[in-house]
LOMAR-423883 format. One record per residue: residue in one letter; residue number from 0; x, y, z of N, C-alpha, C in turn. Coordinates in Angstrom, 2 decimals. Each point is the difference from the previous one (the first is absolute). Layout:
// LOMAR-423883
[kolse A,NUM,[X,Y,Z],[X,Y,Z],[X,Y,Z]]
...
***
This chain:
// LOMAR-423883
[kolse M,0,[156.70,103.83,119.38],[-0.17,-0.50,-1.36],[0.72,0.91,-0.99]]
[kolse E,1,[-0.03,1.31,0.27],[0.67,0.93,-0.89],[1.50,-0.23,0.00]]
[kolse T,2,[0.58,-0.33,1.21],[1.43,-0.26,0.11],[0.37,-1.26,-0.75]]
[kolse I,3,[-0.82,-1.01,0.19],[0.28,-1.28,-0.67],[-0.05,0.16,-1.51]]
[kolse C,4,[-1.03,0.69,-0.47],[-0.19,0.15,-1.43],[1.04,0.91,-0.62]]
[kolse S,5,[0.66,0.83,0.86],[1.05,0.88,-0.54],[1.27,-0.77,-0.30]]
[kolse Q,6,[0.11,-1.19,0.58],[1.15,-0.85,-0.24],[-0.31,-0.98,-1.13]]
[kolse T,7,[1.00,-0.32,-0.76],[-0.19,-0.93,-1.12],[-0.26,-1.38,0.54]]
[kolse S,8,[-1.00,-0.66,-0.51],[-0.35,-1.35,0.46],[-0.22,-0.87,-1.21]]
[kolse H,9,[0.54,-1.20,0.09],[-0.21,-0.97,-1.09],[-1.06,-1.01,0.38]]
[kolse F,10,[-0.65,0.21,1.14],[-1.04,-0.94,0.44],[-1.33,0.43,-0.64]]
[kolse A,11,[-0.55,-0.83,-0.93],[-1.17,0.35,-0.82],[-1.20,0.43,0.83]]
[kolse P,12,[-0.41,-0.75,1.01],[-1.16,0.43,0.80],[0.19,1.38,0.60]]
[kolse M,13,[1.25,0.26,0.45],[0.26,1.30,0.59],[-0.09,1.10,-1.06]]
[kolse N,14,[0.50,-0.29,-1.20],[-0.12,0.98,-1.08],[-1.46,0.33,-0.28]]
[kolse L,15,[-0.88,-1.02,0.02],[-1.42,0.21,-0.26],[-0.62,0.86,1.08]]
[kolse L,16,[0.41,-0.26,1.25],[-0.52,0.80,1.11],[0.44,1.44,-0.12]]
[kolse C,17,[1.24,0.18,-0.38],[0.51,1.36,-0.16],[-0.72,0.73,-1.13]]
[kolse F,18,[-0.30,-0.75,-1.10],[-0.72,0.61,-1.12],[-1.39,0.47,0.45]]
[kolse V,19,[-0.65,-0.88,0.77],[-1.33,0.35,0.49],[0.09,1.19,0.94]]
[kolse Y,20,[1.05,0.01,0.83],[0.15,1.10,0.95],[0.24,1.32,-0.73]]
[kolse N,21,[0.90,-0.04,-0.97],[0.37,1.22,-0.71],[-1.15,0.55,-0.86]]
[kolse F,22,[-0.86,-0.88,-0.51],[-1.07,0.44,-0.92],[-1.40,-0.26,0.56]]
[kolse Q,23,[-0.08,-0.03,1.34],[-1.28,-0.36,0.60],[-1.12,1.00,-0.35]]
[kolse T,24,[0.30,1.27,-0.10],[-1.02,0.99,-0.35],[-0.51,-0.22,-1.42]]
[kolse L,25,[0.95,-0.23,-0.92],[-0.37,-0.25,-1.39],[-0.81,-1.28,-0.12]]
[kolse L,26,[0.45,-1.05,0.69],[-0.70,-1.28,-0.06],[-1.41,0.12,0.59]]
[kolse T,27,[-0.09,0.77,1.11],[-1.32,0.19,0.61],[-0.94,0.70,-0.97]]
[kolse G,28,[0.52,1.02,-0.69],[-0.82,0.70,-0.98],[-0.42,-0.89,-1.15]]
[kolse M,29,[0.95,-0.83,-0.46],[-0.32,-0.92,-1.10],[-1.08,-0.99,0.41]]
[kolse V,30,[0.12,-0.53,1.23],[-1.01,-0.93,0.49],[-1.36,0.67,0.08]]
[kolse A,31,[-0.01,1.26,0.47],[-1.27,0.72,0.11],[-0.63,0.21,-1.38]]
[kolse I,32,[0.88,0.29,-0.98],[-0.51,0.21,-1.37],[-0.58,-1.29,-0.55]]
[kolse I,33,[0.70,-1.11,0.21],[-0.48,-1.30,-0.49],[-1.33,-0.37,0.65]]
[kolse V,34,[-0.10,0.23,1.32],[-1.24,-0.29,0.71],[-1.14,0.87,-0.54]]
[kolse A,35,[0.31,1.27,-0.25],[-1.03,0.91,-0.53],[-0.46,-0.45,-1.38]]
[kolse I,36,[0.97,-0.44,-0.84],[-0.36,-0.47,-1.34],[-0.89,-1.23,0.08]]
[kolse I,37,[0.38,-0.95,0.86],[-0.80,-1.23,0.14],[-1.40,0.33,0.52]]
[kolse T,38,[-0.05,0.90,1.00],[-1.30,0.40,0.54],[-0.84,0.68,-1.07]]
[kolse G,39,[0.63,0.87,-0.80],[-0.71,0.68,-1.07],[-0.56,-0.96,-1.03]]
[kolse I,40,[0.80,-1.02,-0.33],[-0.46,-1.00,-0.97],[-1.22,-0.74,0.55]]
[kolse I,41,[0.06,-0.35,1.28],[-1.12,-0.72,0.62],[-1.25,0.87,0.02]]
[kolse V,42,[0.16,1.26,0.40],[-1.14,0.92,0.05],[-0.55,0.24,-1.40]]
[kolse W,43,[0.89,0.18,-0.98],[-0.44,0.23,-1.38],[-0.79,-1.19,-0.53]]
[kolse Q,44,[0.46,-1.21,0.32],[-0.70,-1.19,-0.45],[-1.37,-0.11,0.65]]
[kolse Q,45,[-0.05,0.37,1.29],[-1.29,-0.02,0.69],[-0.97,1.01,-0.62]]
[kolse L,46,[0.52,1.21,-0.29],[-0.85,1.01,-0.64],[-0.43,-0.45,-1.39]]
[kolse K,47,[0.91,-0.62,-0.72],[-0.32,-0.49,-1.34],[-1.10,-1.06,0.07]]
[kolse D,48,[0.13,-0.92,0.96],[-1.02,-1.05,0.16],[-1.34,0.60,0.40]]
[kolse T,49,[0.04,1.00,0.92],[-1.23,0.64,0.43],[-0.67,0.73,-1.16]]
[kolse N,50,[0.81,0.73,-0.79],[-0.53,0.73,-1.15],[-0.59,-0.95,-1.03]]
[kolse L,51,[0.66,-1.13,-0.20],[-0.51,-1.00,-0.95],[-1.34,-0.54,0.46]]
[kolse Q,52,[-0.11,-0.31,1.28],[-1.27,-0.53,0.52],[-1.10,1.06,-0.09]]
[kolse T,53,[0.36,1.26,0.23],[-0.99,1.07,-0.12],[-0.51,0.11,-1.43]]
[kolse R,54,[0.92,-0.10,-0.95],[-0.39,0.08,-1.41],[-0.87,-1.20,-0.40]]
[kolse I,55,[0.36,-1.17,0.48],[-0.79,-1.20,-0.31],[-1.41,0.14,0.58]]
[kolse S,56,[-0.08,0.49,1.24],[-1.30,0.19,0.64],[-0.82,1.04,-0.76]]
[kolse H,57,[0.64,1.09,-0.43],[-0.70,1.05,-0.75],[-0.50,-0.55,-1.33]]
[kolse R,58,[0.83,-0.82,-0.65],[-0.40,-0.59,-1.27],[-1.22,-0.89,0.17]]
[kolse E,59,[-0.02,-0.80,1.07],[-1.14,-0.88,0.25],[-1.27,0.81,0.24]]
[kolse T,60,[0.15,1.13,0.70],[-1.16,0.87,0.24],[-0.54,0.56,-1.30]]
[kolse L,61,[0.91,0.49,-0.86],[-0.42,0.55,-1.28],[-0.61,-1.07,-0.90]]
[kolse A,62,[0.57,-1.20,0.02],[-0.56,-1.09,-0.81],[-1.41,-0.35,0.45]]
[kolse G,63,[-0.23,0.04,1.32],[-1.35,-0.24,0.51],[-0.97,1.08,-0.44]]
[kolse L,64,[0.44,1.25,0.04],[-0.84,1.11,-0.46],[-0.33,-0.15,-1.49]]
[kolse L,65,[0.99,-0.43,-0.78],[-0.21,-0.18,-1.43],[-1.02,-1.09,-0.28]]
[kolse R,66,[0.13,-1.13,0.69],[-0.96,-1.09,-0.20],[-1.42,0.44,0.36]]
[kolse E,67,[-0.13,0.68,1.14],[-1.32,0.46,0.43],[-0.58,1.02,-1.00]]
[kolse A,68,[0.84,0.90,-0.49],[-0.47,1.01,-0.94],[-0.47,-0.64,-1.30]]
[kolse L,69,[0.76,-0.93,-0.53],[-0.38,-0.66,-1.25],[-1.31,-0.76,0.16]]
[kolse Q,70,[-0.16,-0.69,1.11],[-1.24,-0.75,0.24],[-1.18,0.96,0.14]]
[kolse R,71,[0.21,1.09,0.74],[-1.08,0.97,0.23],[-0.41,0.67,-1.30]]
[kolse F,72,[0.98,0.42,-0.79],[-0.32,0.70,-1.25],[-0.68,-0.94,-1.00]]
[kolse E,73,[0.39,-1.27,0.00],[-0.66,-0.96,-0.88],[-1.45,-0.21,0.42]]
[kolse M,74,[-0.26,-0.06,1.30],[-1.37,-0.14,0.50],[-0.84,1.22,-0.38]]
[kolse V,75,[0.60,1.20,0.08],[-0.72,1.21,-0.38],[-0.38,-0.07,-1.47]]
[kolse D,76,[0.94,-0.39,-0.83],[-0.26,-0.08,-1.44],[-1.10,-1.01,-0.32]]
[kolse Q,77,[0.06,-1.14,0.66],[-1.02,-1.02,-0.23],[-1.37,0.46,0.46]]
[kolse S,78,[-0.04,0.82,1.05],[-1.27,0.46,0.55],[-0.72,0.98,-0.91]]
[kolse I,79,[0.76,0.82,-0.73],[-0.64,1.09,-0.74],[0.12,-0.13,-1.52]]
[kolse R,80,[0.91,-0.84,-0.48],[0.25,-0.06,-1.43],[-1.24,-0.38,-0.80]]
[kolse E,81,[-0.70,-1.06,0.42],[-1.18,-0.46,-0.75],[-1.11,1.04,0.06]]
[kolse S,82,[-0.20,0.62,1.16],[-1.05,1.01,0.13],[0.27,1.19,-0.92]]
[kolse L,83,[1.24,0.45,-0.08],[0.33,1.11,-0.88],[-0.19,-0.38,-1.47]]
[kolse S,84,[0.35,-1.22,-0.33],[-0.16,-0.45,-1.38],[-1.47,-0.01,-0.40]]
[kolse R,85,[-0.85,-0.55,0.86],[-1.43,-0.04,-0.29],[-0.60,1.39,-0.03]]
[kolse A,86,[0.45,0.86,0.90],[-0.51,1.38,0.04],[0.35,0.74,-1.28]]
[kolse S,87,[1.21,-0.24,-0.50],[0.42,0.64,-1.24],[-0.85,-0.46,-1.18]]
[kolse C,88,[-0.29,-1.29,-0.04],[-0.83,-0.55,-1.08],[-1.43,0.55,0.05]]
[kolse M,89,[-0.52,0.27,1.20],[-1.37,0.46,0.15],[-0.16,1.50,-0.21]]
[kolse T,90,[1.12,0.73,0.05],[-0.10,1.46,-0.11],[0.75,0.57,-1.20]]
[kolse S,91,[0.60,-0.87,-0.80],[0.73,0.46,-1.20],[-0.26,-0.96,-1.15]]
[kolse D,92,[0.01,0.52,-1.21],[-0.17,-0.87,-1.17],[1.34,-0.64,-0.35]]
[kolse P,93,[0.03,-0.91,-0.99],[1.26,-0.69,-0.35],[1.13,0.94,-0.38]]
[kolse E,94,[-0.32,1.21,-0.49],[1.04,0.98,-0.35],[0.43,0.84,1.20]]
[kolse G,95,[-0.60,-0.25,1.17],[0.36,0.73,1.20],[-0.78,1.28,0.22]]
[kolse E,96,[-0.98,0.25,-0.84],[-0.83,1.20,0.17],[-1.04,-0.23,1.09]]
[kolse P,97,[-0.29,1.01,0.83],[-0.96,-0.17,1.10],[-1.41,-0.24,-0.53]]
[kolse I,98,[-0.72,-0.88,0.70],[-1.40,-0.25,-0.32],[-0.81,0.10,1.28]]
[kolse E,99,[-1.29,0.22,-0.15],[-0.89,0.12,1.16],[-0.28,-1.38,0.56]]
[kolse I,100,[0.11,-0.13,1.30],[-0.25,-1.28,0.65],[-1.49,-0.14,0.28]]
[kolse D,101,[-0.52,-1.22,-0.07],[-1.41,-0.19,0.35],[-0.12,-0.33,1.48]]
[kolse S,102,[-1.21,0.03,0.51],[-0.22,-0.16,1.43],[0.39,-1.39,0.49]]
[kolse V,103,[-0.22,-1.03,-0.81],[0.35,-1.37,0.41],[1.51,-0.13,0.16]]
[kolse A,104,[0.75,0.50,-0.99],[1.46,-0.05,0.06],[0.52,0.84,1.16]]
[kolse A,105,[-0.62,1.15,0.22],[0.42,0.87,1.10],[-0.19,-0.69,1.34]]
[kolse H,106,[-1.12,-0.68,0.16],[-0.25,-0.73,1.24],[0.99,-1.14,0.17]]
[kolse S,107,[0.29,-0.70,-1.09],[0.95,-1.10,0.06],[1.39,0.48,0.40]]
[kolse L,108,[0.45,1.09,-0.62],[1.31,0.54,0.34],[0.04,0.56,1.42]]
[kolse D,109,[-1.09,0.60,0.41],[-0.09,0.54,1.35],[0.23,-1.10,1.03]]
[kolse Q,110,[-0.63,-1.14,-0.24],[0.18,-1.15,0.90],[1.43,-0.55,-0.09]]
[kolse M,111,[0.53,-0.01,-1.20],[1.34,-0.55,-0.21],[1.08,0.82,0.70]]
[kolse F,112,[-0.13,1.32,-0.05],[1.02,0.86,0.59],[-0.22,0.25,1.49]]
[kolse H,113,[-1.16,-0.38,0.51],[-0.29,0.27,1.41],[1.02,-0.72,0.91]]
[kolse G,114,[0.78,0.79,0.73],[0.98,-0.56,0.95],[1.10,-0.81,-0.65]]
[kolse V,115,[0.24,0.22,-1.31],[0.93,-0.87,-0.74],[1.41,0.01,0.59]]
[kolse L,116,[0.47,1.15,0.47],[1.36,0.07,0.55],[0.03,0.51,1.43]]
[kolse D,117,[-1.09,-0.18,0.72],[-0.03,0.48,1.39],[1.10,-0.64,0.84]]
[kolse W,118,[0.29,-1.28,-0.26],[1.04,-0.70,0.79],[1.37,0.68,-0.17]]
[kolse Y,119,[0.20,0.63,-1.12],[1.28,0.64,-0.28],[-0.03,1.50,0.28]]
[kolse L,120,[-1.03,0.67,-0.49],[-0.07,1.45,0.12],[-0.42,0.47,1.38]]
[kolse V,121,[-0.77,-0.82,0.70],[-0.51,0.39,1.32],[0.74,-0.73,1.12]]
[kolse I,122,[-0.07,-1.32,-0.03],[0.60,-0.79,1.08],[1.51,0.18,0.05]]
[kolse L,123,[0.63,0.07,-1.18],[1.46,0.13,-0.05],[0.44,1.44,-0.28]]
[kolse S,124,[-0.84,0.95,0.33],[0.40,1.40,-0.18],[1.13,0.35,0.97]]
[kolse N,125,[0.88,0.89,-0.45],[1.13,0.46,0.81],[0.94,-1.13,0.42]]
[kolse T,126,[0.15,-0.99,-0.87],[0.92,-1.11,0.29],[1.15,-0.05,-1.01]]
[kolse E,127,[0.00,0.91,-0.98],[1.05,-0.01,-1.01],[0.62,1.39,-0.10]]
[kolse Y,128,[1.04,0.11,-0.80],[0.71,1.28,-0.03],[-0.87,1.08,-0.65]]
[kolse S,129,[0.38,1.26,0.22],[-0.90,1.14,-0.24],[-0.51,0.10,-1.43]]
[kolse D,130,[0.84,-0.26,-1.00],[-0.44,0.12,-1.39],[-1.12,-0.98,-0.32]]
[kolse I,131,[0.13,-1.22,0.50],[-1.06,-1.00,-0.22],[-1.27,0.41,0.72]]
[kolse E,132,[0.12,0.48,1.23],[-1.19,0.40,0.76],[-0.73,1.15,-0.69]]
[kolse A,133,[0.75,0.93,-0.59],[-0.64,1.12,-0.70],[-0.79,-0.51,-1.20]]
[kolse R,134,[0.55,-0.95,-0.74],[-0.70,-0.56,-1.16],[-1.19,-0.88,0.42]]
[kolse K,135,[0.12,-0.62,1.16],[-1.13,-0.78,0.51],[-1.18,0.92,0.31]]
[kolse L,136,[0.31,1.15,0.60],[-1.06,0.96,0.30],[-0.67,0.50,-1.27]]
[kolse A,137,[0.81,0.26,-1.03],[-0.55,0.47,-1.28],[-0.89,-1.07,-0.63]]
[kolse L,138,[0.43,-1.25,0.05],[-0.81,-1.08,-0.56],[-1.28,-0.19,0.79]]
[kolse S,139,[0.10,0.10,1.32],[-1.19,-0.13,0.84],[-1.02,1.08,-0.33]]
[kolse A,140,[0.48,1.23,-0.21],[-0.91,1.09,-0.35],[-0.64,-0.24,-1.36]]
[kolse A,141,[0.79,-0.47,-0.96],[-0.54,-0.27,-1.35],[-1.04,-1.12,0.04]]
[kolse L,142,[0.26,-1.03,0.79],[-0.97,-1.10,0.14],[-1.28,0.50,0.67]]
[kolse G,143,[0.13,0.88,0.98],[-1.18,0.55,0.67],[-0.85,0.81,-0.96]]
[kolse T,144,[0.65,0.81,-0.83],[-0.74,0.80,-0.99],[-0.67,-0.90,-1.03]]
[kolse L,145,[0.69,-1.04,-0.44],[-0.59,-0.95,-0.95],[-1.21,-0.70,0.61]]
[kolse S,146,[0.11,-0.41,1.24],[-1.11,-0.68,0.67],[-1.23,0.92,0.08]]
[kolse D,147,[0.24,1.26,0.37],[-1.12,0.95,0.07],[-0.65,0.20,-1.37]]
[kolse T,148,[0.82,0.09,-1.03],[-0.51,0.21,-1.35],[-0.80,-1.21,-0.48]]
[kolse L,149,[0.52,-1.19,0.25],[-0.72,-1.21,-0.42],[-1.31,-0.14,0.75]]
[kolse N,150,[0.00,0.34,1.29],[-1.24,-0.06,0.77],[-1.03,0.97,-0.55]]
[kolse D,151,[0.45,1.22,-0.32],[-0.92,0.98,-0.59],[-0.52,-0.46,-1.35]]
[kolse A,152,[0.83,-0.74,-0.75],[-0.36,-0.40,-1.36],[-1.10,-1.06,-0.04]]
[kolse H,153,[-0.18,-0.71,1.10],[-1.03,-1.07,-0.03],[-1.10,0.20,1.04]]
[kolse W,154,[0.18,0.91,0.94],[-0.93,0.08,1.13],[-1.42,0.36,-0.46]]
[kolse A,155,[-0.13,0.99,-0.84],[-1.33,0.44,-0.42],[-0.73,-1.07,-0.81]]
[kolse D,156,[0.74,-0.83,-0.70],[-0.61,-1.06,-0.81],[-0.40,-1.21,0.84]]
[kolse H,157,[0.57,-0.13,1.17],[-0.27,-1.16,0.83],[-0.84,0.33,1.24]]
[kolse N,158,[-0.43,1.23,0.11],[-0.83,0.41,1.13],[-1.19,0.83,-0.50]]
[kolse E,159,[-1.01,0.09,0.81],[-1.20,0.76,-0.34],[-0.03,1.32,0.77]]
[kolse Q,160,[-0.66,0.97,-0.61],[-0.12,1.29,0.67],[-0.82,-0.14,1.28]]
[kolse Q,161,[-1.03,-0.84,-0.06],[-0.85,-0.21,1.16],[-0.26,-1.50,0.14]]
[kolse D,162,[0.42,-0.55,1.12],[-0.28,-1.39,0.32],[0.07,-0.15,1.51]]
[kolse E,163,[0.13,-1.23,0.49],[0.02,-0.23,1.45],[1.19,0.69,0.68]]
[kolse D,164,[1.08,0.15,-0.76],[1.22,0.56,0.59],[0.26,1.45,-0.38]]
[kolse H,165,[-0.70,0.50,-1.03],[0.30,1.35,-0.47],[-1.28,0.82,-0.23]]
[kolse N,166,[0.13,1.27,0.26],[-1.05,0.97,-0.34],[0.72,1.29,-0.38]]
[kolse I,167,[0.49,0.02,-1.22],[0.90,1.06,-0.45],[-0.80,1.07,-0.72]]
[kolse P,168,[0.15,1.25,0.39],[-0.70,1.11,-0.68],[0.41,0.07,-1.48]]
[kolse D,169,[-0.89,0.57,-0.80],[0.22,0.04,-1.44],[1.29,0.72,-0.38]]
[kolse D,170,[0.27,1.13,0.65],[1.19,0.76,-0.38],[1.29,-0.76,0.34]]
[kolse E,171,[0.00,-0.68,1.14],[1.18,-0.80,0.38],[0.14,-1.20,-0.93]]
[kolse W,172,[-1.13,-0.62,-0.34],[0.05,-1.15,-0.90],[0.52,0.42,-1.38]]
[kolse A,173,[-0.40,1.17,-0.44],[0.49,0.50,-1.29],[1.52,0.17,0.03]]
[kolse R,174,[0.54,0.46,1.14],[1.45,0.15,0.12],[0.68,-1.37,0.00]]
[kolse I,175,[-0.62,-0.98,0.65],[0.56,-1.35,0.04],[0.05,-0.60,-1.41]]
[kolse V,176,[-1.08,0.17,-0.74],[-0.06,-0.53,-1.36],[1.03,0.69,-0.89]]
[kolse A,177,[0.12,1.30,0.13],[0.98,0.75,-0.79],[1.42,-0.43,0.35]]
[kolse R,178,[0.23,-0.20,1.30],[1.32,-0.44,0.44],[0.28,-1.41,-0.53]]
[kolse C,179,[-1.01,-0.85,-0.05],[0.15,-1.35,-0.52],[0.46,0.04,-1.46]]
[kolse A,180,[-0.64,0.83,-0.80],[0.36,0.11,-1.41],[1.41,0.53,-0.17]]
[kolse K,181,[0.38,0.97,0.80],[1.34,0.57,-0.08],[1.06,-1.00,0.45]]
[kolse A,182,[-0.32,-0.76,1.05],[0.95,-0.97,0.53],[0.30,-1.10,-1.00]]
[kolse K,183,[-0.98,-0.37,-0.80],[0.21,-1.04,-1.01],[1.04,0.43,-1.03]]
[kolse I,184,[0.04,1.30,-0.26],[1.00,0.54,-0.92],[1.35,0.16,0.69]]
[kolse E,185,[-0.01,0.40,1.27],[1.23,0.25,0.75],[0.75,-1.29,0.37]]
[kolse A,186,[-0.69,-1.12,-0.01],[0.59,-1.25,0.47],[1.31,-0.33,-0.71]]
[kolse S,187,[0.05,0.24,-1.30],[1.21,-0.30,-0.76],[1.19,0.81,0.51]]
[kolse Q,188,[-0.24,1.27,0.27],[1.06,0.87,0.51],[0.46,-0.47,1.38]]
[kolse R,189,[-0.95,-0.40,0.84],[0.35,-0.45,1.35],[0.82,-1.30,-0.05]]
[kolse V,190,[-0.34,-0.89,-0.92],[0.78,-1.22,-0.16],[1.42,0.35,-0.43]]
[kolse G,191,[0.12,0.97,-0.92],[1.31,0.44,-0.44],[0.83,0.58,1.14]]
[kolse E,192,[-0.64,0.73,0.89],[0.71,0.58,1.14],[0.52,-1.08,0.93]]
[kolse V,193,[-0.78,-1.06,0.18],[0.47,-1.11,0.84],[1.18,-0.70,-0.67]]
[kolse Q,194,[-0.08,-0.17,-1.32],[1.11,-0.63,-0.72],[1.28,0.81,0.12]]
[kolse V,195,[-0.13,1.31,-0.11],[1.18,0.87,0.15],[0.56,-0.08,1.41]]
[kolse A,196,[-0.88,0.06,1.00],[0.44,-0.06,1.39],[0.67,-1.33,0.31]]
[kolse Y,197,[-0.55,-1.07,-0.55],[0.62,-1.31,0.23],[1.34,-0.10,-0.73]]
[kolse G,198,[0.07,0.57,-1.20],[1.27,0.01,-0.72],[1.09,0.73,0.76]]
[kolse E,199,[-0.35,1.13,0.63],[0.97,0.74,0.81],[0.42,-0.79,1.22]]
[kolse L,200,[-0.94,-0.73,0.59],[0.34,-0.84,1.14],[0.98,-1.09,-0.42]]
[kolse R,201,[-0.25,-0.61,-1.15],[0.90,-1.06,-0.49],[1.41,0.54,-0.22]]
[kolse K,202,[0.10,1.25,-0.47],[1.32,0.58,-0.25],[0.81,0.12,1.29]]
[kolse V,203,[-0.62,0.51,1.06],[0.75,0.17,1.25],[0.24,-1.35,0.67]]
[kolse Q,204,[-0.90,-0.96,-0.21],[0.25,-1.35,0.50],[1.23,-0.60,-0.68]]
[kolse D,205,[0.07,0.13,-1.32],[1.16,-0.51,-0.75],[1.27,0.72,0.43]]
[kolse K,206,[-0.10,1.30,0.24],[1.17,0.77,0.45],[0.50,-0.53,1.34]]
[kolse W,207,[-0.91,-0.32,0.90],[0.37,-0.53,1.31],[0.67,-1.37,-0.14]]
[kolse V,208,[-0.53,-0.83,-0.88],[0.59,-1.32,-0.23],[1.42,0.13,-0.56]]
[kolse R,209,[0.18,0.91,-0.96],[1.34,0.20,-0.58],[0.98,0.52,1.06]]
[kolse S,210,[-0.49,0.88,0.87],[0.86,0.52,1.07],[0.47,-1.12,0.93]]
[kolse L,211,[-0.92,-0.87,0.38],[0.37,-1.12,0.86],[1.00,-0.92,-0.71]]
[kolse C,212,[-0.22,-0.26,-1.28],[0.91,-0.86,-0.76],[1.40,0.61,-0.06]]
[kolse R,213,[0.08,1.30,-0.22],[1.32,0.66,-0.05],[0.71,-0.10,1.35]]
[kolse Q,214,[-0.73,0.23,1.08],[0.61,-0.08,1.32],[0.49,-1.41,0.30]]
[kolse I,215,[-0.78,-0.98,-0.38],[0.40,-1.39,0.23],[1.23,-0.35,-0.83]]
[kolse A,216,[0.02,0.42,-1.27],[1.15,-0.27,-0.86],[1.27,0.65,0.56]]
[kolse K,217,[-0.10,1.23,0.50],[1.15,0.67,0.58],[0.51,-0.74,1.22]]
[kolse L,218,[-0.91,-0.45,0.85],[0.41,-0.77,1.18],[0.63,-1.32,-0.39]]
[kolse D,219,[-0.51,-0.63,-1.04],[0.58,-1.27,-0.47],[1.46,0.18,-0.38]]
[kolse L,220,[0.29,1.10,-0.69],[1.40,0.28,-0.38],[0.87,0.25,1.23]]
[kolse Q,221,[-0.53,0.75,0.95],[0.77,0.28,1.22],[0.24,-1.26,0.81]]
[kolse I,222,[-1.00,-0.84,0.08],[0.13,-1.26,0.76],[1.00,-0.92,-0.68]]
[kolse A,223,[-0.08,-0.10,-1.33],[0.94,-0.85,-0.73],[1.43,0.50,0.15]]
[kolse G,224,[0.18,1.31,0.00],[1.35,0.56,0.13],[0.57,-0.14,1.40]]
[kolse A,225,[-0.88,-0.16,1.00],[0.46,-0.10,1.38],[0.31,-1.42,0.42]]
[kolse Q,226,[-0.39,-0.96,-0.82],[0.21,-1.41,0.37],[1.31,-0.53,-0.56]]
***
């Protein structure tokens, strides 16, 4: 072939064969480069499609978390909002100054707050991110202290020192009565502590919702740009 190609030929097919022969290394390299480019394009498209599907799946997961969080937080608010409002009215005057609660109101509030958020604070404990869980613990503690105070505020007025169920010594009964009087005054402060604890919980709940919204918005932009 080298001898033939060294001679001048006017036969077109032969000229083409000689061209291929003379530049076979270059042509082989060019073919390899073209194949590599095509393969790279195919792989890149596959990776792009995979990345897009991953982002879409992640977005759907975050959207589900957002829906669940909004529903859960709304249920929490509905569960405690009315109780806190009534407690505030019973322990503060119209100007917001603390007032002493009476035994009937204390008993009513005690019943109202009993187990009010157990489904959230107890059953759903350790199911949310750390900041929310910390505020849930604080609210649970504040509710427990309020419940104890309300119980103390009405117990002596609704029970006897000596009856079928009780036989309380005079000195212990005197402490119970004194604690009852003190608890009636403390009730306003305890209600305020629950309000503060719940307000802090709402803040971290809102922060979590905003975080989810930002992540979803960012993914929406990435998904739109990839399509």
